[in-house]
Every structure is written in C-alpha cells, then in structure tokens.
N, C-alpha and C positions, 0 to 999 in steps of 0.2 A: 428301155432306156430313155426315150424321148428323142426329139430331132431338134438339133440346134444348127443357126447358121454358125460357119466357123471362120474366123480369122487365123489361117495358119502362118506363123511369124518365123521366118529363118533369117532374118537380117541382123539379128544379134550375134555380132562377131566376137563373142568370149573366147578368150585364149588363154587357159591356165599356163603357167610358167613351168619349167621343169623342177623336178625335187632334187635339192643338192645335198642335205644331210637329213639324218633322223638320229634320234635317241631315245631308248625305251627305259621307262622307270619301272623296274620290277616290283617295286612296294606299292605303288599307287596303280601300276598297270595303265599308265598314260604313255603313249607314243606322242613325241614332239616330232614336227616335221617342218623342214625350212625349204623354201622354194627361191628361185633365181632373183625374183623381185623383192627378196628381204621379208616376205610375210612369213609367219610361224603359225602353225595349225596344231591343235591339241586333240587327240583322238582318245577315247576311253575304251579300252579294250575289254573291260567288264560289262559294257553296254553295248554290244553289237556294234564295235567300231564307230560309234558315234563321234562325229567332229563337234566337241562341245565348246571349244574355244577358238578364235582367229585372231591373231595379232596382226594388223595391217602392215604392208611393207613401206619402204621408203627408198627414194630414188639413190640415195647416197649409200644405201646399207648393202653390204655383201656378205652373205653368211656361208662359210665354208664348213662349218662344224657346230655340232650341238652337243650339250653336256648337262645332265641332272647331277644335282647334288642335293640330296633328299628330295624336297618339293620345290626346290629352287631351279630354275632354268637359266644356263648361259649359253652365249654363242659367241663365236669369233669369226672374223672374216677378213677379206684382203684390204680392207680399209684400215687395218692394223689396230682395231678397237676390240676390247672385250664388253659385251653387253650382258647384263642381268635384266630379265623381264618381270614386270609386275603382272602376276597371273590373275589378279583380282580385277585390276583396272585396264588390263588388256594393251599395255604399252611397254615400250623400255623403261626399266626403273632408272638405270644410269649406264653410260659408258665410259670406259677407262682405256686411254691410251696406252699401249704396251711399249712403245718405243723400240720395236724390233722390227719394223717394215711390216708388210703384209702377213697375217697370220693364217697358217695353213689348218692348224688342228688344235683342238682343245680336248683335255681329258681331265679327270678327277681321280684321286686315289680311292680306294675301297672304303676308307674311313670316313670320307668326305670334308677332310681337312685342309686339303691342298688342290689346286688347278695347276696344270702344266700346260703350256702353250708351245707350238713349235712355229719358229719365225723365219722369214726370208733371210735375215741376216745371220742366220746359222745358230742362233741361241735357242736353248730350251729354258723358258722363264717359269720360275714357280711363284704362285701366289697363295697367299693364306686366306682361307675362307672365314671371314668373321660374321657376326649375326647380321648386320646391316649392309655389309659391303665386303670387297676384297681388297687385299692389300699386297704390293709386291714384296716378295721375300728375297730372292736371290737367281742368279743366273746359274746353270751347269756349264760345264766346260764348252766354250764356243767352237763350232765347227767351220770348216771352209765353205760347204753348201748349204742350201736352203734345208729347214726341217720339213718334210712333207707330212709325215704321219707319226703318231706316238701311240704307245700302249703301255699302261702302268701294271707291274707285276702285282698280283692280289696281296703280297706281303707289304706293298708300299716301299720296298727298299731299292727297287730298280725300275727303270725305264727304258723300254725299246724305242728307238727313233728311226723312222725309214728316211733315206736321204736319196742322193744320186749315187747309184752305183754300190750303195753300202747301206748296212744297218749298224747303228751304234747302240750299245748298251751302256747306261750310265747307272754308276752307284749314287743313290740320291743323297744319302747322308754327307758324303764327301764331295759329290758334284762331279766326280771324274768320270771319264769315259773307261770302262774296263774290258770291253770287247768290241772287235771290228769285224763285222760280218760281211765279206765281199761277195756281192750279188753279180753273177754272170751276166753279160749282155746278150742280147738275142742272136739269132742265126742269119747267116747269109749277109745281106747288105746293111742289116740293122746293126751289126757288131760295131759299127761307127758311131752309132747314137747312144747317149747315155741311157741307162736304165733307172726309171722313176720307181721308187718303192712307193706305191700309193697307200698301201695299208699295211700295218702289222697288228699282231695279236700275241701278247705275252702270258702263257699260260702257268698254272701253279708250279708244274715240274720243271720250270724254267726251259720249255720249248717254246721257241719263236717261230710262229708262222708269218708267211710274208706274201704279199701280192704285188705284181710289178708290171711295167708297161710292156714287158717282153712276152706277157702272156703267162708267166709261170706263177704258180703256188708252191712254195718252197718251206720246208720243215728244217728247222735249225736247233742244234742243241746250245741252249744259252750259256751253259757252263764253260764249254770249251769252244764255243764260237765255230763249230764245225757244220757242215751241211749234211743233213740226215737223208733226206729226199726231195726230189723235184718232180712236180706234176706240171707237165706242159698242157694247159687246158685250152689255149686259144692263140690265134696268130696276131691278135690284138692286145689291148690292156685288161689287165685285172685290177679293177678300180676301188672294190670294196670288200672287206672281211667282217664277219661277225661270228662270234662264239657262243655256243650254247652255255646255259647257267652250269651245268655240270661238266663242262669242257670235253664232252663226248663226241661233239660235232662242230665243224667250222663250214661256213657257206661264204662263197666268193661270187661277186658279181663282176660281169664282164662287158667290154664294150659291144658286144654281139648282142647284148639283151639276154644273155643266158644266166642263170643262177645254179651254181655248182655246190653240190654238198660233200663233204668228207667227214668219214666217220673212224673214230679210233677203235678199230676192231682187228680180230683175228683174221688174217688173209684166206686161211683155209680152216676147214673144220678139225684138222689134225694138228693144228698149231695155235691152240686156244691160249696158251701162255704168252705167245710172242705177238702182241698187238702192234699195229702200226696204222698210219693215216692212209685210209683207202678211199678213193674217189667213188661214190655210191650212186648218187642221183645228178640228173641235170633237168632243170626246169625252164621252160621257155613261156615267160608270160609279157615279155618286153620286146619292143622292137629295135630300142636304141640303147644306149649307155645305160646300165644299172650303177647310179652313183651312191645309193645308200641302201643299206641291209641292217636287219635287226632279226637275229634268231631268238625268238621267245620260247616260252616252254611249250607251246602247242602249234606253232606255225613260223613260218619265214615270212618276213615282211619285206618288201623291196619297193624302190621306186627311182626314177631317173629321168632322163630326157624326154621320154613320152608323156610324161606329166601324171600319170596315174599311179595311184597306190595300190600295191598287189599284196593280199594277205593269203598264203599258200598254206593250208592246214597239214600238219604232221600226223597223219592218222594213227600211227602206232603209238602218239604220245596222248592220245585221248583215253580217259575212263568213260566206257559206254554209259555209265550212270551220270556223268557230271553234266551240269546245265550248258558248259561251254561246248560239249560235244553235241548238244542239241542245237545250239546257236548255229554252229557253224557248218554242221556239214553232214549232208548226205553223199558220200563219195569223196573224190579228191577235188570237189569244184573249188577253184579260188574265188574269193571275194575280190572284186575290182572295184575301186572307189575313183570315180572321173570327175564328178562335179562337186563344188562345196555344197554342204547341207544346210544353206540357208539362202534366203531370196537375194538374187541379184536384179530382179525386175519388179517394178512397181506398176500398178495399173489404175488408172483413173476411170471408175466404171461407168461414171455420168457422162465424161468428156470424151471417152475414147481414145485416151493418151496412154502412151507406154514409157516408162524411164528406165533405160538401161544402166547398170552401174558397172563401170570399168576401174582399175585400180586407180587411174590418173584423171579420168574425165567421165562426164555424164553424157548421155544421148537421149534426147527426148523425140519421140515419134508420134504421128497421129495416124489412126487407122481410118481407111475408107471404107467404101461398101464391099462386102463380101459377095462374091459371084455365086456361091451356093455351098454345098457340103464339101467339096473338095478344098475348101479354104483358100482358094486365090482370092487376092484382094488388093486393092490399091492401097499404098502407103506413102506418106512423105515425111521425112526428117524436119523437124520444127527447129532444133537447135542441138548443138553440140558444143560442149565448152570444157576446158581444161581447169582443173583445180589449181589454185595457186600455192606455191610452196612446193615441198619435196615429199611432204607426207602423203600417203595414199588414202583412198576413202575407205571409211569403215562400214558405214551404213548411209541409205538414202530412202527418201520417201516422197510420195507424190500424193496429194489429196484428192479424194474420190470426185470432186468437182471439177479438178484440174487447175485450180486457183492457186495452189501453192506448191512449191518444191523446196526441199530441204536435204542437206547431206552434212556429214560429219567426218572430220579427220580426228587424229589423237590430240591435236592441238587448238581446233576451232570447230564452230558450226556456222554454217551459211544457208540463209534462208532466201528465196526469191518469190515474189509475186509475179503470177501468170495472168494476163489479161488478153481476151479475144476480141478482135474487131474485124467483122468481115472475113473470117477464117484466117485472118493473120493473128499470130500470138506474139505479144511483146513480153519480154522477161525482164524484171527489174529487182535488182538486189536490194534487200533491206539492210540498211545501214546500220541502223542502231538496234542491237540486240541486248537482251538483260545480261548483266555480268555474271550471274549464276550459270547462264549457259555457255559453258565452255568446251565440251565436247561429249558426245552420246556414244553408247554401244548400239542402241537401237532409237529409231524414230518413227512415228506413226501420228497421224492425224485423226481428229474425231469425224464422226460421218458427216457433220454439217460444216465442217472445215472452220468451225470458230475456235478451236484448240490443238496445239500441237503438244505431244508428250515425248519426252527425251529421257531415255534410261541412262541414269548417272551412275557414280560409284556407290559400292555397298547396297546394290539392289534397290536402289532410290529412284524416283521417277519425277521429273520436273514437269510442272504443268505450266504451260505457255499459252496466254490468249492472243489471238490473232484478229485485228481488225484492219480496215483499208489503210490507216495511218501508222499503225504501230505494232510492235510485239511486246507485251508486257508479261513479266514473271507473276503467277499468280500463288503458286504453293508447290512444296516438295512432299511427295508421297514417300514416307521413309518406314521401312519396317523396324520393329524392336530389333529383330535378329537378321543375320544373313549378309554375308560378305562377298558372294560369287556373283559375277555379272549377269544381267538379264540379257538373255538371247531371245526371247520372243515377247511381243505386245500384241494386243488386239483390243478393239472397242466394240461396244454395241451401237447397233444404229440409232437407238433413242438417246444416246450421248449420257446414258446413266453410268456405264459400268467400263471399267479398264480391267484388263487381265494382264498380268506379267509374270513370265517364268525364268528361273534362273537355272544354272548348271547343278545345283544342288536338289534339282527336280521339285522344287518349291513353286507353286503357282499361287499368287495372291490376286484376290479381286478386290479392287477400291470402288467405292461409291463416289462419283464424280460431283454429284450434287451436294454431298455432305464432305467432300475431299478427306475421306478416312478409310481406313481399311474395314471392308465388308466382311470378308471371311478368307480362310485359306484352304484351299483344295486339299483333300487327304493326299499325304504324300505317297506316290507310287515309286517304287525302287528303279524305274528306267527314266531317262531324262525325255521331257517332252520335245518332240520334233516338230509338231504343228498343232495350231488350235485357232478355234474361231467361234464367236458367239452368234447364235441363231438370230435373224431380224425381228422376228415376232415372238417368240417364246422366251428369248434371253437364256436358252440353254447352251452351255458351252461344249463344245465338241474338242476332245484332246487325243491326240495320236502320240503315241511314245516310240522310243527308238527300237524298241523290241516289238513293234507292229501292234501293240495292244490298244485298244480303243475303247473310250470313256465318253460318256454324256453326263455333265453334271449341272443340275438346275441351281443357278446363282440366286435366284429369289428364294428357293426353299433350302439352299444350302445343303444339297444332298445329291447323290447319284439319282438319275431318272430310272422310271420302271424299266424302259426299253435298254438302257446300259445294264442294270441288274440282271435283266434276261440274257442279255448277250454274254456277261460275264459268266453266268451259271451254265450256260450252254457250251461256251468256249468258241473261240474265232476257228474258222477253217484252217487246216494245216497249211494248204496251199497259201494262204494269206499270211502265216505266220513264218513261212519258210523263205519269204522275199529277203533280199540282202541290201535293198536300199530304203531309207525311211522316207515317210510321207513328209514333204516340205511345205504343203500349204492346203489350207481347209476353207472352203467357201460354201455358199447355200444358193439354192435355187428359188429366187424370190416369187415365182409362179407357182412353185409346188413346195409347201412347207414341209413335206415329208422327206425331202431329197438334200442329201449332204454330198458335196463334190469336192474329191481330194486327189491328190497325185503324188506319185514319187517320179524317179527318173525314167522309168520304163512304162508306166500306165497311168491313166486316169481313171477313176472309180466313181460311180454315182451310187451313193447308198440310199436305198427307198425304205424308210422305216415302216412303211405301211405292208410290206411285204414279209414273208416268213424268212427266218435266219436259216443259212445253209448249215446243215450237220455233216459230219464228216463222210457220209456216203454219197452226199450231193455232188453232182459235177459242177465244180466251182465256175470254170470258164465255160459257160453254157450258151454264148451268144449265136454260135453257129447251130448249135442243136435246136434252139428256140426258132430259128428262121426256117428250118426244115420241118416243123411241127404246124398242123393246123391250128386255128384259132380256138378250136375245142380244146386241143390237148396242151397248148401252151401254158395256161394257168397253173396245171399241176407241176409245172418244172421250173415255173419262176421262183427266185430267191432274191434277197435284199441287195446282194453285191453284184452291181454291173460294170465289169471289167471292159475298158476300151483299150487295145494296144495298136490301134491304127497310127498312132503318133509315137515317135520314139525319141529318146535322148532329150526329156523334157525339163525345162528351166522354169516354165510357168504354165499354170492352167487357171484361168479365171472367167467368170460369167459377167458379162456387161449388163447395165440395166435395161438395154433394148432386147435382152435374151439371147444375144449372139455369144459365142464362146470364143475366147482368146487362147491360142496354144502356141507357146514360144518353144521352139525346139533349137536345139544345137548339135547337128548331126556330128557324131565321133569321127567320121570320115572327113568332114572339114577341118576339124583340128589336126587330125593325122597329117592331112595334106600339106599343112602350114609348118610342120616339124622338119628340121634339116634332115638331109639325107642320111640313113644309116650306113654304117660301115659295110662295105660290099662283101657279100659272103658268097662262095662258091655253092651252088646248088646241084643236085645230081642231074646228069643229062643236059647240062647247060654249058 
C-alpha cells in the first residue's frame, strides 16, 4: 500500500440534526426527508439509496410534515407556512401563509388534486393543487383543539383527523364532521393528561388506525366510530404510523426507538377467514424517538432524534431474482445512513489548510507537523465566521494554494481572498462580484487558482476569472439539454478540462481553453458519487452509487484498457456489497498508478499495476500479506488495498508533501451530544 505520514483530524464537530419528517414517492421511488434545521434531502431508492439532492435549511424554517403530489414536493411547519420546493434549482419555490397558526401536518388526496393541512387553530384547510402553485379552497368544520395528524381516505371522500383525546372523521364534500372517536387516556397518573393522537391512518375499508401519547396503537371502525382493538406497545409515545401499499401491514414508531409491525392476518391457522390486526415484529435500530416512518414495498424506512436514516429490509417481500434483492441484502442487515453523501471538507493541498462546512458557519484550520504514522499532529484554527442572513450554506470550496475561499447559499455567493504573512493569514472579502454569480449548487477552483467554477441552474457552469484586484465573469458553459442540478465537479491539474456530473447520471467534460463542450461520457444507469481527473494522464476515474468504477480517457473520448478489463472481469463481490458510496477520489502524485478513494468506513488505494482480484481472491488481505515472506507476498498481491484503521470518514486526501489527511467524525462523539433517551427498565437493573 505504501507508507504515508498521517494527519488524523478529529476536530471537525459535524453534528447532523434530527429527522423530523419523511415522505416516499412510490412512482419515482424517491424518499424526501426533512431535518430539524429545515433542510430537505432526496434519496433515490432505485439507486442504492443514493442521496441525490440536498436543499439547505434556513433558521426560520420549521418542517413538521412532507407530502408528494406527483413529482412536486410540499412541506408545512410551525411557522404557519406551506412551502413548495424547486427540485431543479434546490431551493424553496414559494411559501404560502395558511393563516391558521402553526401547521402540524400536510397530506394530499390520492388523485393529487387537493392538499389538506392541520392547524393549531382547529381548522383543516383544503388547498387546490394548480399547475404552478396552490390556492386556498375552503375550511372544514372548525374544532376546539389543534389538529395534530391527518389521513385522507383513498376514495378522497373522507379525512380522519387526530386531535387531543379524540379523532374526528370529516366528510370532505360537505365539510362536516361525521364521526367522533374518543381516545382513552393513559393508565395510572397519566389519566389526568390529555392524550395526543400523533398519527392516524385511514384504510380503504374505512378502518382507522391511530397512534397516541399513551403508548397505544388502536384500530377503529370508521363507519360506526367504535373501537375494534387496542395494542399497548409502550409506556411512552407512539409518534408515527405508516401503511404498506396493499394495506396488509402497519408500522409504528415509538419514543423508545422501536419500530413495531402489525399485520392483517388470521390469529391462528384454524381461523383463516377471521383476519385481524396482529402485532408481529419489533425492530430496534434507534436509540431515541422514531419521528418519521415509511413502509415501502421491500423495506421499512425510519428516522428520528438519533439523526440517522435506517432502511430495514423485509425479506419476505423480495423476489430472489430481482436486482433490488441483490442490492440490499444478504440477511436481515439494515442499511444505516449516517453522513451526507457529499463533501463538507475542502483541502488546500499546497497550503495544508482545511475548510469545514457547517450549516451556518465555516471554519478554517491549518495543519501542523505530523508526529508519525499514528496521525497525531499540531493544528490551529485560523478563522471561524458566521454567514450573514438566515440561509444555510449549500456548498463551499478552498483553492489548492490556499489563496481563495468561497461559499454559496440559495441567495448569494461570497468569495474571500486569503493572504499569508509570517504564518499569519488575513482574510479579505471580495466586495464586487459579477451579477451573473447569484448562487451555486457546487463550487470549485482551477489547480492554479486563476479561475473559479460555479454550478448554476439547468446544469450550467459559470466560469469566473480571479485576479488580485477583481473577480470577472468569463463565460457560461451551458448544455443543450439537461435540467437536473450538478452535484459533482472536478478540474484537471493542467487547467484544460472541467468535468461536471448531474443527478440524471450525465457527465459532461468541457474544454476550458476553447470554453466549449468536449464530450459526454457514456451514460451509466447509476448516479456518479465521486470522480477525479488524473494529474498526468488526464484519465477520469468515476465511481457510481452502485459501487461500479470506470476510467475514462478524456483525450481519446473512450474508456481506458484498464477500465475495460475491470468491467470484463467484474468487481469483487466484497467491494460491490458495501452499503456506503465512495465520496472522494484523488491520486498519488508520486505514483501515477495509484488512485486513492474512500467511503465512510474505509479508504482504498487502487494500484493499476497489480492484477485485479477475482471472486476467489481474499479481498481484505493486508493481515495475510504481513504474515507472508517477501518471496510469497507477490503471488497474493492484488490492485485493491483497503485500510480500515480509520473509521467514520468525512475526508481522505493527499497533500503535495505526500502526507495523508484523514478527517474522522466518530459516531460515538455524535451520540454523546444527543439528548438523553427515555428511561427504559432493563432486565436485572
């Protein structure tokens, strides 16, 4: 693998916020997820749960609920506004005041023609969904208490509303409440407290399922308003419910961190005709409140206060021959997504600087001398500054020389000039920027720091020239087609090439000397998760969300011989079975055969001069190699060198002095900053 001096960095205090809501679009198989900081993330469930889009949050935005209408995404929150998102430009499209106080929930009818919201003032408000916006239609009968949860009957004729101590069923055409379902309070001392109906589900046969703060999941007859069955599942709250597409299963999320599944089955083998809702499984993948749930065709997806997203496969739903079965799952292993699948760390390779991106601030650090291979090193913070305004940062970049720093929100771009004098760094804001530079999805600098590239709307890239005195707009690289936002950009060391990838899996390579499109890489069906251009050969290494790896010759406009050989033989199953995508690709300047890449759990050096591993080869072979003599070792070598010494990785990069920077964020450090979970009595304590 080779030896490197290591800067082991653990002072990036990245802290994800809690998951507050989620909504799954069964037609596009996209999961939208909202966090407590107001940010929204879109995951592609047909592409290994890849996080293809992130809409940054805002200090004043509070998201309580999400809702899909076709390919349009809406949210509502305690600020009393309904927001529709622009999924191409990754920003709120507009916000509409509902005039009902804080909004607790938002849903749509099956037809996608109406939205309903539940408000603090006791109203259920209906909005008509128009082509470009939504329009208030009318209120249903106003109630005395706040509307906490809603569920629309599949026919569109009735709505069930969860409140304090009761559930109301509304007739939508008339707007009148036609049923009142009284929910029992808890047992013992909790009888004096109101019961909050946190979630309701309205099924096709007019069954209403509710989850409440007394720890009950209850099944009701919506026609008669009578209670059919009560399941006491926890001493704490049942916070979320989700129903399977065929309505044969309901899952409930609790404050204890458990997810409980109920199925509509016969209770015994001798009573096949008499089906009822039976508690069948309990899953424990969370330590804190499960705030959001989605039961999709093949899995249960959950998230909450412990900040990570869990995809729990339901193996009985898998066809052994389907690709989805191959992706997910050998056994009952859950897929846990902890970190954002994008770069939050920028590294100035020539200057030894690190830039850390937080939602509302940036931190600039300078690396000191490494003491050796254990990675202990001296560091000092250069500067930390807050962004102005309430918009959160969507991207940031640091030039390789350490002379320029830039970041963008949805409303503006800021560029700073960094100057070093006797180990002191002064930071000066560039006051005059080109008018065309309004906001960016991605930012990057050329290797010589003479240009900055900003990914703008409709897959276009702005080219900005940088000098000591000014920043000047040069050109817009705009494709003939393409609407999806760019999520990856990389430049060549010689300053000739720029590659940009968008969430439609398209990778375009531009000639920066001629300022025009050079070629489009053949489109592969999985989204690129990381890419880099080799400093000497200008071959581009691309890794996709499904773990496939390609090397493309930019000059020859075709895949290299090494890439063709790799695809013909196939990647090792151990490599393909990994469940976190590669997020960074770089190269060893001292050894042109070596490509360095990493995901959350490991970093890998691919040595193209060594043979590729076949399926019979021991893939993780570092310990074996150490035990062999020098004569035996060559016969066991292969191209993929895996290092798992470092864990929970946010960045791995090689500096120009041949030292390795490894930025870790231990999950235990994140867990230690979470609020205490509810107290649970354990056996023998």
